[in-house]
N, C-alpha and C positions, 0 to 999 in steps of 0.2 A: 685197418691196413692202409699202410701211408701212402700217400698219393705219389704218383709214379712221374719222370718225364714224361712220358707217354699220355699220363691222365693230366698232364697241365698242358701239352698241344692240343689235343683236342679240345680240351675248356674253352683256348684261346679262338681255336677255328669255332665254335659255337657260338662263341659273344660274339667274333666278328661276322657270324650270318644273321645275328638277332640286330648289329647295325642296320644291313641291307634294306634299302627300301623295297616295296613293293616292284614285281617286274612279271602285268600281266600280260606281255608279250614273247617272254623267255619261251614258255614249252612250243609255241608255234614257230620260234624263229628256230629253236631246233629242230623240229622236224621237220623244216626247208632246209637246212642247213646237211641234214641226213642226205636228203633228196640232190643236192650239191655233190656231196661225197659220191653219190652212189653215181652219178654222170660220171664223172671223172675217173671214176674206179676205184673200188675199196683196197686199203690197202690192210691185209692182212697180218694180225700181229701171231695167231697162231699157227695159220701156213709159214709165216718167215720162220718161225721157232722151230719146225720140222722138217728141217732142211737134213740130209745125211749126215753134215758135221755135226759138229757142235756150233749151236748159235749164240751170240754175244749181243744181250743188250746193253748198247754203252752210254752211262748213264750225266747229261748235264747235271751240277749238282754244287751251286756256290758257296753253299755255307753247311754246317752241320751241327745241332747241339753239343756232340762229341768233338768235335774237331774245330770249330769256329769257321773261318774264313778260310776255305781251302786253294781257291784261287784269286790272286791278286788278279789279274787281266780277263777275270771270265766275260766270255762272249759264247752264248751257249749256242748260234748260228755255225760260229768259226768251228766250236767242238765239235756238233754234230757233223758238219763236212769233212773236217777230219778223220773223224770215226767210220763214216760212210765208206770213205776211200781206203780207209786201213782193215775193212771186211766185217763192221757187222751188221746184224740181220735186223734191229731195230732201234730206237732210239727213245729212253727215257728224259723227262724235263722233270725235275722237283720243281712247284710253283709254288709251295706252303711261304708264306712272307715271312713270318715272324722269326721263327726258331730254326729257319735254312735259306732266308733270302731268296725266297723265290718269287720269281713274277709273273702270271697267267700269259703274257704278250710273248714271251720266250716261245710258245708254242705253237703262234704263227711264223713266227722267224724260223725257226726250227722245221717246220712242218717244209715252208718253199724254200728250204736250202736242199733239204732232201728228198729222195725217194722212196725212202721205208719208212714203217710204219709206225708212228711215235704215241708215246704210251704217257698219259698225264699222271704224276706220281704225288698223289696229295693226301690229305686227309681227308675223303668222303663221306658224310654222314647224313646229307639231304639230296633229294632228287633235283633243287635247283642246282647243284652242284653239277650233277650230270648234263643238265639242259644247259649252263653253261659251255661245260666240257664239248658237247656235241656243238654251239656255235662256235667256239675258237678253230674249228676243223679236226680234232685230235681223232684216231682210228682207235682209240685203246686205253683203259683208265684201270688205275689201281685200285681197290677195297682190301682193306684190312680187315681180317675177321674179327681181332680182337676186339674192335670198337664198336660193333655192330650186331645188336641181339639178332633173334633170328628172322623175324619179323620184318627187322629195317632192313637184313641183309636179304632176304629173297625180293623185297620191294625195290630194292640198288638194282639187284642183277636182272629184274623183270625188267627194268625201266631202262638198265640200259642196252638189253637187248632189242628193246623198242626202239632205239635210238643206233642201232647197228655197231653200238662201243664192244668190241671185246672186254672182259676183264681179265686183269691177272690177281688172283684171291688170294691173297698173302697170310700165313700163318706166321708166328715165331717159333725157332728152334725149342723153344723150351715146352714148348703146348702141344697138345692133341689136335692132329688133323682132322681130327673123326665129321667136325662140324664143317669144315670147308670141304671135305669130301660128299658128303652126304648132301650141298647143296647143288652139285650136280654141274661144278663151274667147271669149265672143259681146259683151263690153264691155271694149275697152281702152282702157286711160289713157297718157298719156305725161307725167310729171311735168319740170316745165323747172329745177326745184332738187335737184341731185345733191345726197344725203344724203351721198355720198363725199367731197363738195368744197363744197358751199354755192350752189356757183358758179348762178346762175341763167341759163339760156340757150330764151330765147323765142322768138327765131328759129330754133333747131332743133326746139323742138315745131311750129312753123310747118313746116318744112322735109319733119319727118317724116311728116307726116301723108300725102302721096300713098307711104308703104310701109305704109298700113294697110289690108286689104279696108272696100269701100264698104258692104259686107254686114254689118260690124260697127258696132255702137256705138263712136263715139272720143270719148273725154274729154281735154280739156285742165287739165292740173293745176297752179296757183302760178304766180307772178309775174306776175297778173291785177291791176291796181290802177286800171280805168277802162273805160268804155265803148269805148274805142279800141284795145284790147287785146283786148277779148274780141270785138270788129268784126275784127278783124284773123284774128284765131284760128279763129272763124267761117267766114270767106272761103277760108281754108284745107281746111276741110272737117270740120272737129269740131263733133260732135250738141252735145256736152254741155261745163260749166266746172266745176272744183271751184276754189272761191276760200275762201280761211280766212281769215290774217292783215289783208287790206285790209277784210275786215266787222267782223271782231272786235274790230279797231281803232276803227271807227267808232261816233261819238256815238250814232247812228239807226243802228242794222242795218237796220232795214223799208226807213228812205228809203236808204240804200245798196244795198240789194239792187234796190228799185226803178230807180234808177240806173243800174248795171247794166245791167239789161233794157230800159230805156226808149229808147236809142237804138235799140235793136234791133227794138223795135217797132214803131216808125216802120216800117221798112223790109218789115216784115211785107205 
């Protein structure tokens, strides 16, 4: 099978991790950071996505392999602030540095700007990355089922739980979600954009909702460009909606969030 874009991204991540020096105090620092977060009050992604109406995870993403640079004057903290004012339930920050031009420092800036749960969106393949995420003070982390075997997924889910990091476990629209469902992860995401092919399948996201247990928080990711897309997926059974490029490109991100949620608010 030919190498895909996702394969290349994950290989780059693993090579970069191999260059890191040992950090013997990292795990201890991560666990101390958990205590600090607990003292100030944990921000729950699952709770934020369980509100009565549609819950929007608004994403700060500077670039992507398919779109290139998305916003010239990118400022993660400013975007997050606008998203919060617009009514977002949570903020996602893409931190992968090569293909997405991300930066983990944005997580600190964003979490200091908003009172919402902050999700680190990256290609997490090791416990070290989870320890790093905890040290950065983040509330939740994305795990991608396709890039993890069963043993690795189980280990990372357990480590995340120990660090009180909620997990958004993602599958792609073209794959069977059975493994993700069986993992017991309480928040399941379906990404309309397959990072192996960059094809967007909103219809498949819509149909796969029936395969996700109703006792989990279900999140539709990517491919949402307006209230009608969000409404369509909400009617399919999704609770949360992760939107990135549409909002980042907007001249007025706050208004763009209000526009996405406005039509839904009228249904309440």
